[in-house]
Structures are given as C-alpha cells and as structure tokens.
N, C-alpha and C positions, 0 to 999 in steps of 0.2 A: 801163920797164914796158910802155908802150903798144905798141911794135913787136913784141915777142915775143908779146904777147896777140893782136895783129892776125894774126900768122902762125898761131897756134893756132885763131883763129876761122875763117880761111880753110880750114884743114884740116878743121875740123868741117863747113863747108859742102860741101866736096868729098866727104867721106865720107858726108854725108847722102844723096848720090845713090845710093851703094852700099846704104844702108839701104832706100831706096824700092825699088830693084831686087830686094833680097832677098825682099821681100814678094810679088813677082810669081811666084816659083817655089814657093810653098807648096803641098805635095802633100796636106796634111791638110785635110779638110772641116770647117769650123767650124759646129757646130749652133746655130741660133738658134730654139729652140722645138720643141714636139712635132710640129707639122705638117711641118717640114722633116725631122726625123728619120724620121717615118713614110714620107715620100716617098723618102728615101735608101735605106731598108731595102727598100721595095717595088721600087725600080729596080735594085738590085744584089743578086746572089746571096750575096756574102760581104762583111760589113762588120765591122771591128774598131773599137770605140768606146771612147774614154777619157773618163770623167767626172772632172773635176779642179777644183781651186780655185787661183787665181793665187798665193795666199800659201803654198801647200803646198810644202815643200822637196823632197819625193819627186817631186811633179809637175814641179817645175822641172828636177830632174835627169833625169827621163824624157823631157822635151820634145825635145831634139835627137836622141835615139835613136829616138823615135817618128816624128819628121819624116823622118829618114834611111830608116827602114824603109818609110815610106809611099811614097817614091820608087821603091823596089824592088818592092814588092808590087802597085802599081798596074799594073805591066807584066808581072807573073808569069802563069803559067798553072796554075790559074785565077787571075784577077785578084782582088785583095782591096782594098777601099776602106778607108782609115783616116780616122777622124773623131774630133773631140774636142768636149766640151761643158762650158762654163764654168758650174758649178753655183752660182756667186754671182749670176748674172743672173736677174732676176725671171721672164723668159720660159721659163726652164728649171726653175723650181721644182717643177712637177708631175712631172718625170721622176725626181726623187729617190724619191718613193713608188712610182712605176711599176716601178722597177728595184731597189728596196730598197738604196739607196746609203747605206752606213754610214761610209765613210771615203774618203780620197783618196790616190792615184788608184785608181779602180775601173775595170777593163776588162771589156767584154762582147764576145763574138764572136757575130755573127749569121750563121747558116747557113740559107738559105731562110726568112728572117723569124723564125727561132727563136733566142732568146738563150741563151747559156751563159757561165759564168764563164771568164775567161782566167786561167790559172794558170801561165803561162810566164815566160820571162826578161824582163828590162827593158832589154836593150841591143840595138842594131840587128840583129846577126846572129842572136841568139837569138830576137828577135821574129819575124824572117822565117822562120827554120827551124820554130819552134813553130807559127806561124800556118799555114804550108803543110801541116804535118802534120795540121792540123785540118780542112782542106778537101780535096775530091776523094774518091776511093774509100777506104772504111775497111778493105777487106779485098781479098785476092787469091785467086781460085779456082784450084786446082791439081788435077792428076789422078794424081799419084804422090807417095809419101812422100819420095822422093829430092829433089824440089823443096823440100820443107819443111826437110829436113836440110841442104841446101845453103844455104838462107836463114838457118838457125841459126848457120852459120859466120860470116856477115857482119853479123848483128844480135844485140844483147845478149839480147833476149827474143823468142821466137816462139811464138804461140799457134796451135793447129791443131784445127779442129773437123771432124768427119766426120758427115754426115747423109744421109738418103735423098733430101731435096729442100729447096728454099728455105723452104717452109712450116715444116718441122721445125727448120730452122736459124734461124728468125726471132729467137729470144731471143739466140742466140749472136751473130748479126749486129748486134743492137742493142747488145750488150756491146762489140763491136768498135768501133762508132761512138763509144761513151763512153770507150773505152780506147786511143785513138789514140796518146796521148803516151808510154805506157810499154811498148808491145809492137807487133810487126808481126803482123797477123792473117791467117791463111790458112784456107780452107774447101774441102772436097771433098764431092762428092755421090756418092761411091763407097763405100758402107757397108763393103765388105770391107777397106778400109784401116784401120778402127778397131782391129782386132786387131793389125795390124802396128805401128800407131802407139803402142799401149799403152792406148788408151781412146778414147771418143768426143771428149773434149776434153782435150788435153794441152798442156803448156808446156815448151819447151826453152830452156835458158839457157846463154849463152856462158861465164858465170863458174863453173859447176859442172856435173857430169855428171848430176845428178839430174833426172829427168823428172817434172814435176808432173802428177798425174792428177786431174781433176775428176769427181766421181761423182754430182753432183745438178744437173741442168740445168733445174730447174723455175723458178728465179727469175733474171731477167736481171741484177739488181744483184749477186747472189751470184757469178755468173760473172765479172763485172767485178772484184769485190773479190778473187776467187781469183787471177785472172791478175795483178792489180796486186801482190798479196802475193808471188806467185811471182817477180815482176820484181825484188824487193828482195833484196840480199845478206843472208845469214843468219849471217855470222860476220865479225868484224873489230875493229880498234881504233877506239874513238870518239875522234877527234882532229880538229883543225881542217883538217888536210891530207887527211882521209879523208871528203869530203862524201857519198859514196855510203853509207858506214856510218852517218853521222849521219842521212841521209834514211831509211835502213831503220829505225833506232831510233825515229824520229819517226812513221813511217807504217805500220809492220808491224802486222798483226792478231794475230800470234803473241804468246805470252808472252815476256817479255824476261828473260834471265839476264845480269846485269851483274857482271863480275869486276873488282875494283879492286885494283891492285897498286902497288908502289913500283918505278919505273924500267921496264925493258923487260919484255916478256911472259915470264911464268914458265911452268914445265912444266905446271902445273895448267890453264892456259888452253887449250892445245892438247889436253891430255888429256881435258878435259871434253867437247869436241866429239866425240871418238872414243867416249867412254862413252855419250853420248846416242844416237849412231848405233847402237851395239851393242844398246842397250835399245829401239830403234825409237821414240825420242823426238825425233829430229833435226828432224822436220817440225813439232813443237810449239813449239820455242823459237828465238828469235833470241838468239845469244850474242855479247856485245860485251865488250871489256875496255878499261880506262882506266888510264893512268898518273896515279894520284891527285895526287901532288905537283905534276905539270905541268899538271893540269887541276882546280884547287881548286873551280871552279864545279860540276863534276860531283860532287865529294865532298859539297858542300853540298846539291845537288839530291837525291842519294841518301841523305842523312842519315848520312854516314860520317865519322868523325874519323880523323886520321892514326894515332893509337894503335890503331885498329881494323884496320889493314891487315896482311896482305891480307884482303879481305872479298868477299862475294858477296851480291847482292840480286836477288830475282825480282819483276818487275812483272807484274800481271795487269790490263790496262787495262779489260777487259770487266767485271771485278768491282771496279774502282777500288781495288785492294789492292796492298800491298807487303809482302815477306817478307824477313827477315834470316837469313842462315846463321850458325849458332853452333857447328858441330861441328869435328872434326879436319880440318886443311887438306890435302886430297888430292883428286885428280880424281874418284875413285869416290864419295867422300862428298859433294862438291859436286853431282855429277850425280844422286845419289840424293835430295839435298835438292830439286833442281829437279823430279824426278819426284813427290816427296811434295807439293810445292806444287800441282802439276797435279792430284793426286788429292784435294786439299782436306784434307790431314793437318797443315798448318802454320798457326799463328795469324798473322793479318796484323799488320804493324808500321806505325805512323804517326809521323812526325817531329813533335815538339812541344816547345815551351819549357815551363818549369815553370809550373804553375798559380799565379797570384798568391795569396798567403796572406791578405792584408788589403786587398782592393780598395777604393780610395777612391771616393766619390760622383763622378758625372760620367761622362766617357768611360771605358768598361770595356775593359780589356786582355783580349783573347780569344786563347786558344791552342788547339791541336788537341785537347788532352785535356779542355777544358771547352766546346768548340764545341757539342756536341750538348746540353749542359745549358742553354746560353744560347739557342740557336736550337732550341727544342723546340715551337714553335707556341703557347706560352702568352702571348706578348707580341709587339708589333710590334718589329722590330729593324732598325736601319740599321747596316750593317757596312762599314768601310773596310778593304780589303786593300791593303797598302802595302809598299814596300821602303825600308829605312833610307837607301839611297844616292840615292833618287829625288828629283830637284829639284822636280817638280810636287807630290809628297807633302809636302815641306818647306814649299812655298809655301802650301798649304791648311791645314797643321797648326794654326795659331792659330785659324782660323775653326771647324775641326772640334772642337777642344778647347772653344771657347766654346759650341758647340752642346751638347756633353755637359754642360757646367756649367749652361747655361740650363735643361736638362731633367732635372737631377739629382733633383728631387723628384717627377717624374712616373713613377708605377709602371707605366704601361701601355706604355712604350716604352723600349728599350735603345739607347743610342748606343755602338757598339763599334768597335774597331780590332784588326787582326791583322797581324803581320809575316809576309807570305806567303813570305819567303825562309827563315824558320826554322820554319814550321809547314806541314804538308801540308793542302791544301784539297781538298774533294770536287771531282771533275772537272766535275760538273754546275753548279758555280758559274761556270765559264767565264772564270776570271781569266787573261787573256793579257797584260795590261799594268798599269801602276801610275800613279796610284791607281785602283782599281776600287771603286765604291760599290754595294752590293747592299741591296735592301729586302726583308725577310721579313715579310709581313703576318701578323697573328695568325691561327692556324689552319692555317698551312702552313710547310713547311721548304724550299720551292722559291723561289729568289730571283728578283726582278725587278731589272733593271739600272737604276740611277739615272743619268740623262743630263743633269741640270740643271746650273746654275751651281755653282761651288764657294765661293761667299761664304756667310757666316753666314746672311744673310737668305734666300738662295735655298734653302739646305738646310732651314732652319727652316720656311719656307713649304711645302716638299715634305712634311715630316713632319706638319704640321698638316693638309694636304690628304689624305694617305694614312692618317691615324690611324684606328684601329678603335674608339676610345674612345666616339665619339658625342657628346662634350661638349668644351668648351674644355680644352686642355692646361694643366697647371700649369707655368708658365714663370717663371724668376727674372728679374724685370723689370730689376733693376740690371745683370745680365750682358747681357741683351738690349739695353739702351740703350747700354752701353759697346761691345759688338760691332758694333751698327748704326752707331754713331758712327765706329768705325774703318773700316768698309766705305765710308762716305759721305765721309770726310775727303778734301780735295783733295790732289794730290801736292805735295810740297815743292819749293822752288826747285831747278832743275837736274835734276828728275826727270820722267819720263813715266808716265802712268797705264797700267798693263798691262791687257789684256783678261781677262775671266773672274774678276776679283777677285784676280789675282796681285799680289804686292808690286811697287811701282814700282822701276825700275832707273835708276841715275844714268847720264847720258850723258857721253861724252868725245869730243873732236874726232877725226874719222877721217882717216887718211892718204889720199893719192891712191890707193894700192893697196887700201886698205879700200873705197873707193868703187868701184873697178873690180871687186873681188870681189863686192861687193853687187849691182852691176848685171849682172855676168856670171852670177850665180846665178839670174837671172830668165829666164823662158821667152819672153815676148813683148814687143814694143815697137811701138806704133802699129798694132796689129792688133785682134783681137776684144776684148781687155781693155785696149787702149791700148798693147800691146807686140807685137813680132815678133822671132823669133830671127834674128840677123844674121850668124853665122859669123865669119871672121877679120877681114873689113873692119869688121864691127860692133864687134869687140873693139877695134880701133884707134880707132874713133869714141868708144867708151866711155872709153878711156884719155885721149883728147883732152879730153872733157868733164870727166873727173876732174881733169886738170891745170889746166883752165880754172877749175873751181870752187875748187881748191886755191890757185891763184895769186890769184884774186880775194879769197879769204879771207885769205891771207897779206898781200896788199896792204892790206886793211882793217885787219889787226892792226898793220902798220907805221905807218899814219896814226894809229891810236889811240895807239900808243906815243909818237909825237911830241907829241901833244896832252896826254899824261898825265905828262910828265916831272916836273912839280912835285908830283904826287900820290903818296900812299903806294902801294907795290906790293901787288897782290893776292897771296894765298898761291899759291906755285907748284904746278902740277899734275904736275910732273915725277915719273915713277915711279908715278903713280896708275893703277889698273886699274878697269875697269868690272866690275860683278857679272855673273856668268854666269847666264843663264836657261836652264833645262833643260826 
C-alpha cells in the first residue's frame, strides 16, 4: 500500500506546479470591491463583467468559457476587458444593489462607463462574437440604395434609415445602438433615397421578400421594437430543432396563431398563411404549427387535448388573452377566426382545472376560474404557484400546508396554492419558475414577490409582518408548535441538514470518478475564492487527489474489517441510492 501511495503523492506534487502556473495566465480581472470596479471601468472603454457565486452550477459551467473568451477579447480591436465579481464576498455586497443583481450569473457590458445587460451566448465563440457586435460603430453610412441591397444578401436583417442630417437621425441612431444584436443598421443623409427604399425607415430580411416599413419615428424605443420584430421569422414549425421559430414565438410583438396537428404539417397550415396574406393580415400574426403528440409540453401549454386535434389557438400577449378555434377545419375558416380575434369578436379562453366543490379549511386550492374571486382585494393572500414535478415545490410542501393549517381560523388572510401547469396565470404575476410565492396585500390585486425562506417559521413571520389586520393573527398554537419543532429538529444520523429548510438527504460513499466530477464542476482553485481553473493538467491533478482519497478511504476500511472480524456485520449498502435533490 505504501509505495503506490508514494507514487501518487509524487504525481500530486509534480502536478501542483502546473496548478500554480495555470493561475499566472488568468485573463479575467477579479473584482475586490466597488473602488476597484470603478477604477477598472474608468480606465477601460469596454468591460464585460460577470457577477457570480462560487456555489452556482451555471457559473461553474460558464467559467472556462468566460476565461477563454477573455484571452481573445483582451487582444481584439477594440479591446474588451473581462472581469468577474464574487458576490459572496463582503466587500462586494454593495454592488448587488447598485446593479440590481437578482440571480447568478448576471453579466453586464460597460460601454464608456454605461452598463447594459448582456443577453448573449454563454460559450467562448458566442461570447466573443456577441461582445464585439456590441462595441464599435453601431451603424454604417451609405450613399446609395445598392449598398444596402448588397448588404441584405449577406446579412439576415438590414435596417435602413434615410434622413436630412444627423440631428434628424438621432432617434434612429439611438435605436441602432440598442439593436446591434438583431440587425445591421445603415443610414443615409440623401433624402431622395427614401422613395426608392420604400420609406424613411425600412427593414430587409434574407428569409423573406417582404420589406418592413416603419411609419412613426417619434419614439426611439418603438423603432427598436419594430426592427427587432421584423428580424423574427413569421412562420414555421415550433420544434426543438427550429430554434429561430421558438425565438420568434417567445419574442414577437405580433399576435400568435398556433396550429396544432397530428404528425406532419397538413394542408391547412400552409393555406392559412396564404389566406392571411390575401386578407392583408400577414403582418399582424406570427403563424406557428406544432406536432402535438411529438411535443406534449406544447399541448399542455396551449390547453389542448389529443382528442381536440387538429386545433388552432390565438394568443394576444398585449391583452393577456387566449382564444380557441371551434369552427369547421379549413384554411379559410382558421384565417377568418384569426381576423375575428384581431377585431375583438371572439371571447377569450383560459385554461383551468375544475373549481373545488367543498374546499377544506387551511391551504386553499386555487384554479384559474376562481382566481379572481379569491384575489379580489378583500383579504391578504399568499399564493404559491407550483408544478407537480418540481422537486423544490415538493420539499417545501409540508411547511406550506402547515402554514395554511395554522392560519385556517384567520379570516383576514388566505393561504393558497395553484398548479401553474394546469391553470393560466395573468402575465403580470411574472411566474417564470417554481415555486413562486406571491403576496397580495388587502386592497390590491397586484402581487409582490416573496423572497424569504421556505420554512414554516419564515413564511409565518412574513405573513405576520405583512398582515393588514392591525392586530395579532389567530394562529393554531398546536400546529405552530409541531411545525416549528419539525423545522428545528436536528438531522438524523447519516444525514446532512440542507439549506433553506429543505429536507435532509442521506449520504453515500462517492467513487473516485464521483470526486473527479465534483471537483471538475468547480470554477476556481487557490484563487479569489480559494480556487483556479486548471485545464488538462489540473484534471490529472484532481484525478490523482481523488485516487489518493479513495485509496486512503479503502485502506481505512480494510483495517476496520480486520479489527471487526468477530463483530456482527452492519447491514449492507449494496444497491442503495441517495435521494435526488432538485
């Protein structure tokens, strides 16, 4: 045992040199407080900054890509400095409020000391390309329409503005700066080109022949939104292998006509697009089609059952409304249905479970059809939006049920829960993940997001603090005592206490490869947070450490077995599995 271990220890020492050397080539600036950040931004025209937490899995995955991009961008023209900021460090705490950091990682791009959100890719080449698109000139000045048309052959989307001078073009140029990522922007100061181009502001797209014409240049943000919407495809299959169509469905400002069929595209799908064009409604709608059985999540989202197929649904995001087609299935009828929705002639439809007939005291089951009755401003309401498959939702369920039970006799407050996968929620609720807890104070139907702990005590304290009653709440003391006892009970033998009130999880021995996977998933070693990314040599080092730990552990088990020969055997762990934490 000794000599193999000695060889491993020697390898660890040799590879340790590689570890130290790896830290010397770090191209990312590590921020240690507001003063250093202010100095970095003042001294550099362009800075891309990542706010992260060492425990964040997304941050760990981004780290090597961010580091690689830093090496390229520091030497680019123009040069861009990449920096990161560990938000778990006390000296960086104030930056969270300064930049409204809500989650990790959050990236900000500074151009001439002005910060904007980074919404680009998270891998090296994408980071480099996106960042370079955000720095340097936002537009190109041309003198002929032919230059614009030539550019339209090489770029997916080209915006062209014609003005008398730069002063008149100011709003358009501001829109160009904001819209670098989705279009190439061109400007001309020869007014006579406007008639040839089709308008003062036009958009040409590689994916169709339609030229978008903007008719109102009074508001800069409207120009940006118009060009962005023109950059999105207007027709296609919503499928995993069609990311551009999915992006268009998510981001378009148009009304959405979604056709759900069985199997491949049927004749109605292509026919609807032709009907809309003939009725001059093509610019109003994004038309997408879905193979329902192959994409059941889409059917659930649209509130359609297999027996309903084929089906058509119109979404109007501005009105937060959804409409279901019920007529004869043909292209003309579906297109007319879409036109009627646009004209306000169709009654909205909302997906909802059945309203509970005899609700029990305690936590109330809320559905879309009784949502407005429960959240009507007459009482305080705490509402949990959840998904049945969500592990975090399951973890907090006992505490939330106990909260409802503890307050079952309090008339001034409602503790409710709604399955957000089976019921449509108003978009202003802002439910993007699960669970989401929303507080509706008495007198309003506008929610405030609950950001506290998910234990019984944390939620009860929140309700007490926010209550509009003005006097102590009526709380079932027996339920409160039992729930508080469960929150405060120590973990059982063989368990670790999980953060945030989550249920403890049993441990099991990790294999050498488990240890390697765990270590390789981390971003840093011996650097700003005690860690530095090491590359291939670091990977070998980690493998050596894992084998060393494993060998030492196995050696210990061997000695233990020798000394325990005469004792009863402990129950075998063979085949046991640890519980999954989501």
